[in-house]
N, C-alpha and C positions, 0 to 999 in steps of 0.2 A: 084527829089532829086538832089542836086548839085554833080557833079563828075568832078574832075580836067581834063581839056583837052576837055570836051564836050562843044563846044561853037557854034555849028551850029544848025540851026533850021531844024527840020524834021517833016513833017506833018504825022499824023496818022489818019486814017478814024475814025469817031465817033464810038467808040466801043459798046456803050449802047444807046438805045433809049427808053425812058419811057413816051413819050408824050401820052396825052389822048385827046379824043374829048372834046369840050368845056364844055358840060353838066357833063361829068364824072370828068373833071378837077375841076369844081366848087364843086361837091360833095365831091371829095377827099380833097380839101382845107378846106371845111367847117368841115368835119370830124376831120381833123388833128387839126384845130383850137380849136374845142370843146374839143378834148382830151388834148391839151396843156393847156387849162384853168384848167384842173385837177392837173396840176403840182404845188407842193408846196415846199417851203423851210422848212425843218423840223429839229428840235433840239432834239427831243426824239426818241430814236431808240429801236427797238426790239432786243432781243438776238438771233433771228433767223439767222442762218448762210447764207451767200450768196456765191454760188460756184465761185471759181476763174475764171472759163471759162466764166461766165456771165460778170465779170468785164473786162476781156480780150477783149471780143467781143465788148463791149462798147467802150473801148479805141481804138480798131482797127477802129471802125466807126468814131471816132473823128480824128483819123490820116489820114482820106481821105479828110480832109478839104482843101480848096484852100489856098494858101500862096504866099507871095511876091517871084517872080522868082522861085516858087516851091521849096524853100529851106527847108520848113517844120521846122521852128525854134522852136520846142517844144520837150519836153520829159515828160513822165508821170511815176510817181512812185506810185505803188499800194502796200499798206502796210496793212497787217492783223496781224503782229507781235505785241503782247501786250506790250512788252517792248519799242518797237519803238513808238508806239502810245502814251505811257505814257510820253516818252521823248518829243514828239512833243507837247503834251498838256501842260507840265510844261513850255516849252519854249514860247509857245503861250500865256499862261496866264501871264507870266512875262511881255511880251510885252503889253498885254491888261491892266495890272495893271498900267503901266506907262501912257498908253493912257487915262484911266479913271481918273487918278490922276493928270492931268494937261497937258497931251500931246495933248488933243483935246480941242478945244474952246468951249465955252458955247453953241454957236449955233449948232454945230455938235452934242454935247451931247443931246441937246433939240430935235434934229431931230431924234435921236436914241431912245428916251424915249418910243414912241409908239410901237417900235419893241420889247421892253422888253429884250435887251441884257445887258451883264454885264461881269464881269472878269471871272467868272467860265465857263469853256467850257467842261462839261461832255461828250458832243457829240463826242469829239475827242478820247475818250477812249471807249465810249459805242457803237459807230457804228462799225460793223464788218470789214469795210474797210475804210481806208483813201486813196484818190487819190490826190497826190501832183502834181500840174501842174508847170512845169518849162519853162521859155522862154530862148532861147539861144541868147545871145548878138551878137555872131559870130559863125561860124561853123569851123570845123577842117576836113581837108581831111584825108584820111587813112595813109598818111605819115606825118601827124601833121601840115601841112601848114594851116594858117588861111585864111578864106574867109568871106566876108561881108554878113550878112543877111539883108533883106530888109522888111520893114513894120512888124516888129516884134510884137508890141502890137496888131496891127489889125489882124495879122494871128493867134496869140495865142488866141485872144479873139474869133475868129470864131471857132477854134477847141474846145475851152472850151464850147462854146454854143452848138456845136454839141454833145460833151460828155454829157452835162447835158440833152439834149433831148434824147440821146440813153439810158441813165439810166432811164429816165421816160418811155421810150418805153418798157424797160425790167421790169416795175412794181416796180422800186426802188425809193427812195427818197434821196436827198442830201441836203447839206447846203453850200452855197457859203461863205467860211470863209477866210478872208484876213487880218490877223494880220499884223501890220505895224510898224517897218520894219520886213522883214522875212529873215534876214541874217543867222539865225540859220539853215535854211532848207538844203542848199547844203551839209554842213558838215554832218548833221544827216542822210541824204538820200544818202550819197556817191556820190554826183554829182560834176562835175568840176566847177572851179571858174567862168567860162564864162556863167554859167546858173544861172538865177535868179528865185527864187520861187515866184510865183505870186498868187497862190490860193491853199487852202486845201479844198477838197471835202470830208466830212464824208459821207459814202454811206451805205445804208442798207434798211431795212423795217421799217416802222413807228411803234413806240410802240402803244399798245392798247389805252393808254391815251394821245396820241400825240396831241398837239395843235399847232396852228399858230396864229400870231397877227391878230386881226381883221382888222387892217389897211392894211395888206398885201393883202386883197381882194379888195382894192380900186384901180382899174386901170383907167388910163385916157380913156376917151371916144374917139372913132375913130376920131372925128373931130379935136381932139387936137393932134393927132399923125400922121395924114395923110393929105397931100395936093395933089390934082390930077389936072394936067393941060391937058385938052383934045384939 
């Protein structure tokens, strides 16, 4: 974390070592891979409550992510308040309405057709929690001085991926919701002007009748996503 006046490098002995023998490393990687294959983006949520402590622990895990110059240019807002969720849904659906009524090109809409998305976003009020991810364009010191953040999209993307993984580890489901633009989010969430909302994650347990698009199970084969030079 950036602190004004701290400009010198100081080495710290590696505080944690989690390395495994090769055979155990492979087993652990394969187990994790198979568990991550069970992660799904879900739009139908159960009314079952999720303890705040679970949400907090998942966000704490996300906040350990690496970032440019260790500036950690993110902020997470966790919302269970029904009124706030309704306000976010109303604003998001207004943006989506403009998107589906001409804001998106025909090719984009055709690409979304197999996913089954539309203007209505009931998951934004049905899910017990919304986690809103903000990216900080720049940082502020304790005395209000501005400092530059580096690799903001990359850093926030890594942290968001870790958050989604942590939620899955906790047995929860979420949906990566990105209405565009999301200018309504800072004001609704009480965040400063230098923070930009980049994603809304409805979080909870899946409804008994939850479904996913069949096309979502189609993943590229390994040879299309991996190149190895030996």
